N, C-alpha and C positions, 0 to 999 in steps of 0.2 A: 730529812736533812742528813747529809753525808757525815760519816765518822770524821772526815778531815775537817769539816766545818765545826763540828762539836769540839774536837780536840784543840783547834785554833782558838775557839771561843774561850775555852778554859784557860789557855795560856794568856790570852789578851785580858781576860777578867782579872787574873792575878797581877798582871803587869799594871793595869789601870788602877787597881786597888792600892798597890804600893805607891804608884806615882801620885795619885790624888791625896793619899794620906800624908805624904811628904809635903805637898803643896799646902794642904790645910794647916799642917803644923807650922810651916814657915810663915804663912800669912797671919796665923794666930799670934805668933811671937812678935810680928811687926805691927800688930794692932789693926790689921786690915780685914777683920771679920765683918761680914755684912756687905762687902762690895760685890760687884757682879761676878768676878772670877771665883770668889769664895763661895757664892751661892751655887754656881755651876758645879764646882768641885764637890761641894757637900751633897748636892742632888745626885751626882754621878756615883759618889761613894756609897750613898744610901741605896740607890737603885741596884748597884752591883752586889752589895753585901746582902741585901734582902731579896734580890731577884724580883723587884717590884713590877707587877703586871702593867702598871700605868706607864712604865718606860719601855714596854715591849713594842717591837715593830717587825716588819718583814723586809728584807733586802733582796730585790730582784737580781742583783749582781752575783752575790755569793750564796744565796739561799738561806741565810741566817734568819731564824725566828726567835727573838729574845730581846734582851736589853739593848736599847740604843742609847747613845750618850747625849747629854744635854750640851748645847753650845750657844753662847751669846744670849743667854736667858731663855732659850727655847728648847723644849724637850724633844726627844726622838730625832736628833739631827745627824749624828754620826754613827755609822754601823760599827758595832763592836769588833767584828771579824775582819772586814776588808777596808775599813776606814772611809768608805764612800760618803759623800755628801749628797744632798738632794739633787744637785745638778748632774752628778754622775749617774744616779739612779734614773733620772728622767731620760738621759741619753740612752741608757740600757733598754728601758721599756719602749722608747721610740724606735730603736734599731730592731728589736725583736719583732715588732709589729709592722715594719715597713717593707714593702716589696722592693724598693730601690736597692736597699742594702743587700738583699738576697739574690739579686739578678746574677751578677758575676763579679769577681771570680768565685768559683765554688770549690768545695772539697779542699780548702786550704791553699788553693793556688793564688797567684798574684802577689803583689808587693805593696806594702803600705808605709806611710810616713806618719808618725805620731809626734807632734810637737809638744814640749813640756809634758812628757808622759806621766799619767797617773797610774800607779800600780794596780789600783782597783779595777781598771778598765782592760787590763792585759788579757784576761781569759776571754772576755766578750769579743775583743777585736781579733785575737788569734784564731777563734773558731771559724771565722769567715775569710780571713786573709792571713796565711800562715807566716809570711816573711815580712816582718815589721822592722823598720829602722826607726829607732827612738832616740830623741835627743833635744837639746835646746842650745841656748847661748853657751852653757857650760856643760861639757860632757860629764856624766856621772861615773866616777871610778867604780870599778867592780861590776858594771853592767855591760856585758859583751855586745849589746845592741846599741849602746849610746854613742852618739857622735855630737860634736859641737857644730852648730850652724846658726846663722842669722836668717830669720824668715824673710828679711828684706833683700837678701842676697844668697839664695840657696845654691849650694855647690853641686847641683845635680843637673843632668841633661834634661831637655824637653821630653815630655810624655814618659816619665820614668815610673810613676806610681799609679796603682789602681784605686787605692783608698788613701785618704788623708784626714787626719783628725787634729784639730786645734781647739781645745776646750778651755774657754776663759783665758785666752792668750791675746787676741787682737786688741782688747781694750787697754792693754799695757803698751801698745806700739804707737808712737806719734804718727809715723808715716805708714798708716795701715793700708793705704792704696798700694804702696810698693810691695807690702807683704802679700796682699791679695793677688796681685799680678804674678808674683813669683809662685805662689801656690797653684794658681791657674796654669802657669807654664809647665810645671813639673808633673801635673796630673795628666794622665793619658786621655785622649778623646773617649768619652763615655764613662770616664772614671768619676768617682763620687767623693765629696769632702763633707765632713760635718764640722762647722765652724761656729761653735756656740760662743756667745758673749752674754754678760749679765744685762738684762733689759730692766732698767731701773728708772727710766724717764719717759715722758710723753713723746719727746723728740730727742734725737741725738745731739749732744752738745760737746764739741771738742774743746779741750783746755789749751792745746798748743804746746803742752809740756807734760812730763810725767809728774804727778802730784803725790809726794810722799804721804801727805795727810789723807789721801783718798785711796789708800791701799795700792799705791804705785800705778794708778790708772791714768790714762791720757784723755779719757772722755767718759761721759755718761751716755750709755747707749739706749736708744728707744726702739720701738718696733720698726721704725723707718730705716734702721741700720741695714736691713736686708737689701735695700737698694744699692748698697755699695758692692755686694756680691754680684748683683746683676750688671752693674756698670762695667765690670771687668770681663763679663761674658758668661757667667754661670747661669744655668737654669735652676731656679730655687723653689723648693717647697718647704714650708715651715710647719712643724708639729709643735703644739704647745702642751705643757704638762697638765693644764687644767682639763684637757680632753683625753688624757691617758688614764688607763685603769690604775687605781691606787688602792691596794687591798685594805690597808688600815687607815686610809685618809691622811697619812703623815709621811710616807716614804718619799714622796715627791714635793713635799712642802718645805719651804724655807722662808727666811725673812730678811729684808734689807731695810735698815733704819726703822725697824719696828713694824714694817708693813709686809704682808704676804707677797711672795715672789712667784710669778709665773715664769717658768723656764721655757725659752724658745729654742727648739732644736731644728736648725736649718739644714736640709739635705741639698747640697749644692752639686749639681752635675755639670761636668764639662761636655758640651755638645760634641757629637761626632763631627770630625773635620769635613768640610765641604771644599771642593776645589775652588769655588768662587770666594771663599772666606779668606780675607787678608787682614783681619784684625790682629793687633798685637797680642801675642801669647797663644795664637791658634796655629 
């Protein structure tokens, strides 16, 4: 484990101890001891203070081996150092072991687009495609790479990007077909996109609106959601987290509504252009 990871872990440990202590005190004064948030904070404070082995895990993104934080009543969910969740770690393991992502560009060449960028994925993505444009509906001040854009109306020319990542974004967009067509359009022929969504249902069910009570989602996605990628022209291969190596049997495991979640990592390639191909977006 690198000295940078260890030093970051020490800083994060102190920060989380102070934060959870304040929250425990506040909830205690309000008489909320025993609720789910109290139990999560108490478990995290104890694990950090005592360095409890039962809370240890391994993060394939940053290399941390040590205490993971409890979340939503489940242990070993959040990496102490990089803040990754199981879905981020599943993406990392899938990318590292997948030939498609390693094809081209190589040696940091090429250009990528990362929608709603997660800081924990930055190092993983930069290693294979060095020029990333990062942003979402609201540009983040202070990030020199961030721009504001709407996935349904991307302000980029056709065939601009070699790589594209949108992790747990499409389930928030009512008109996801428009977003998929736009992402297909700006990806160069032969380029690759990773478009993860939470698979939480047997079949995809659209609400027709963004539901605040459902974490601002516009649909419940099922395994059949992959057909929407193919409908706009992508060639798709799906890797699932239950078939990926997981050193401590927890790094890739999370829960939705109390049930274990299998993370689906779809590798979506835009086919090389053919002269006879006249489909929209090619």
